[in-house]
Every structure is written in C-alpha cells, then in structure tokens.
N, C-alpha and C positions, 0 to 999 in steps of 0.2 A: 958096893954095887958090882955085882960082876957082870964079866963081858958079855955073856949072852942076855943078862937083863937089860944091856944098855941097848943093845942091837935090837931087841925088842920093842923097847921104847922108840927109837929111832924111826922103823918101820913101820909104828903105831901114828908117828908125827908126820910122816910123808904120808901115808893115805888121808890122813884130814885134813893135810892143806888140797891133796889130790880133791878130795871130795868139794872143798871149798870152792877152787877154782872151777870145778865143775858148775857149780850150783852158782857160780857167777854169770859164769856162760848161757846157763838154760834161763837166769833172769832178764841178761841182755837179751837173749832172743825172745822173749816172752813179751819183752817191753815193744819190741817192732813190730812184732805180730799183732801187737793191738793198736797200734795209730793209726790215723787216717789221713791217706798220701791224697793232697789234691792235685787233679789232673785236669790240663786245660781242654777246652772242649776241642773234640776233634772234625765240629761242622756247625754249620750256619747257614739263615738264611737270610736274603735280602727280597724286597718289594717294592720296588718303586714306580712312580707313574708318569709320564710325559703329558703336561693338561695345556691347554692355551689360555694364556698368553706365554710361552716362552717359559714357564716354570717345572719343576719338579716335586714331586708329593709321595714321601715326606722330600723336604731338604738335607736334613741332618740324621746320621748316623751314630752313634754312640755306643762302645762298648761290644763292638763286633769282635767275636773269638778271633785270636791270633794262631799262626801257624795251622788254620783249619781249612777243610773246603766247605767255600760259602757259595750255594746255589742262588743266582740271581731269577727274578722274574721282571721283566720291563715289561710295563704295558702303556704302549703308546694310544693317549685316548684322542689325539688328535690327528688331523688330515693331512699334518707336513711329516715328512719324514724328522727322527732325533737320535741321538746317540747316546747312552749310557757309559760313559769315559773318565776311569782313576787315574788321573796322570800321577807317575809315579815321580811325586818331587814334594818329599815330607815337610811337614810343618810350613809351609807356606802359602798364603791368601795372593792368588794370582790376580793382577792388574785387570781392572775391564777392559782396557786398551789392547794388553798383549793378545797376540797371535796364537790361540791354543792347537792350533794345528802343530803350528811349528815346535811349541813345547812338548806336545805328545809325540813326536819327531824323534826331538832332542832326548828328554827323560825319557821315555816310554809309557807304558800303559801299565795298572796292575791286572785291569781289567776293564772290557768294552766291547757293548753289542750293539747291532745297530737296527734302529726299527724303520723301515722303509713306507708304513704309514699305519694307519688303526690297526690294531693288534695285539697279542701278547707274544714275547719274545724271551729265551731262556736261554743262560749259560753257566757257567761257575769258573772258580778261580780257587786258588792255594792264598790265604790271606797273608800277609808280613808278620814282622812284629810288634811291640806298642808303637803310634804314632797316628797322627792322623793325613789327612790329606785331601785334595780336590776332587769333586768332580764335575763335568761339564757336558756339554751336549757340542759335539766337533762340528754341525752343520754349519756352513759360514752364516756370520752374523748373529747366531743364536746366542753367543754365550755373550757376548755385549748387550744383549737386550735383556739379560738377567738369570739367563737358565744356567745356574750351578749349585751345588750344595757342597757340604762336607761330611767327612765318613772319619769316623774315628776307631784304632783297633786295639781292644786290650786297656782304654781308658776314655775319660769325657774328653769333648769339645774344651779346648780355652775358653774363659766367657766372653772375652771379645771377639769370637770367630762367632759369626752369624751370617746368615743369608739376607742382603737385603731382598725388599719388597720388590717384586718382578714390575716391567714394564709393561702396563694394559693398554697405553696408547688410546686414542680417541674411539675409535671404536667406529664399524659402519652405521649405526644409528645415529651417530652426532654427525657426520656427513649428509647423512639424507636430512636430517633436519636443519641443519645450515641452507643445505642448498634450496630447500622450500622459502626458506625465510629470505633467502637474498633475490628469489624470484617472485614474491609476492611484493619486495621494497621496490623491485623494477619495476614490474606492474602499475604499482600505486603511483609510482614519479610518472611513468607515460600515461596515465590516464590525470593524471591531477597538471600535468602541461598541455592536452588536450582540453580539458575543462578551462582553465585558465586562461586560452587562448580565444575560446568561442566568447566566453564571459567577457574579455578585452574589447571583441569584437562590436558585439552589443554596446558596449559602453561609451564606443569610440564617439566623439566630438561633433557635432551636425556639420555638413558641409557649408552651410549656410555663414556659421562661425569662423571659419575657418578663410571665409571671404570669396568662396565661390556659391554660384547662385544656385538653389538647392534647386534638383531635377524634379518636375509635377509629373505625373503619371498621364498616360494621353488621354484619358476623359476629361482631365483639366487642361489641357493644354491651350492656348490663346486662338483664336480664328488666325485662318492668313490674312495681310491687308488685302482690302480691294483693289482690284487691277484698276487702271487708268482708262478712261473711258476716251474715244476718239472722238474727236471733234466732229461737227454736223459737214456734210458735203454740200456745198451749194450748185 
C-alpha cells in the first residue's frame, strides 16, 4: 500500500470518528430537549377562619408548596380578636400548658396576621422547605382553650398529629336554664314551708286537751255572780 493511500485512509477514519462523535453529541442534546423537568410551585394560597368557640377552620393544611409565596386570607367570624400565627418550631406538638407567646418570641414566626374583630385580613409569606409546624392564636388564653392547628409544607402531616376537639363550654343557654331551675326550686321550698306552717297551726291540739280551759266566745260567757244584798235597816 502506498504512502498516499495510507494517508487517505487515515483521513477517512478521522472524519468518520468526528461524525460519530458529533452524532453522539446531537443525540445527547436531543434527549435532554425532550425531557420533562418538574418545577416546584412558585405560589400558593391559604384560607382559614377563626370561629367561636376558640377554633380554626380548617385546622390542618397539607402539601402546601415549599419555597413559594403563600397568600393568606384570614377571616375572623367571631366578635373576639384572634391571630393566625405559625410558630417556627418544626416537627413539635406544643403542650397545651405552654406559653405560646414566649415560644413565638423565642423561635420566631413563619407568618402571623392579627384580626381585631369580625372581618377579613390578608397577608403573605415565603414558605420554608419540607416540614410541619403548629399554628396558634396568640391572644391570651385562646391556645389553651383549643385554638391551634397544624400545617405541613411539601408533605403530609404525621398520622398521629391531629387537633383535638375545641373546648365548647356549657354556653349561655345552659346557665340561663340552670338559673331558672334553681329559682323555681327555691320558690317551691318557700311555698311548701309556708303552707306546712299553716296546716300545722290548723291541726294543733285543742287547748283543753293541754290542761287549759277553752276560751268561750263573748256570747257564751257565763253571767256575772249576783251582788250581795244589803241587810234591812231597823
């Protein structure tokens, strides 16, 4: 084989290798171009209502987008002031005896909005990464009465994390009914005592049976004894 022929063959092999390499590059690029990229949500919404007595509706949120701008609509359907406050303490169920105001100061809040009374209040925040947290009302005494819930970002809540039923209390109607019943019982006792005394006086033992002479009415009183007569004068 001549030198010129060997050179031509080497050049052809080199060109073939270059074309093969280019083909691989093109194939690789086309495969990426056809892939579907999963993107996290860039925004989300939360709507929660404060209702009497001392509860949030709903009381749980799951799969809230992570690292996204979350718009919040907080409706106070009660006449009392309430807050919707997400305490930045991941994966912890706060004891009912805890001072949530101090915990909020210590750990901070992911988000908080205050409602001064009946109405709708709005706000927004950037959500954290995957994890779950507890949200509470920071008004004094409201958390201990059952005003709390749980929110999970990018995941579901653990099966054992569920809010308990709110403390409903007896209500004003029960107090009114109880008061009426007590008043009726007192009136019945007073009337029973008065009637008993009257019947007892009517059935008392006659005076003559107790050793005392029975008094007679004026019309039946005996006549007075006669006056002694004066002796005749001589």
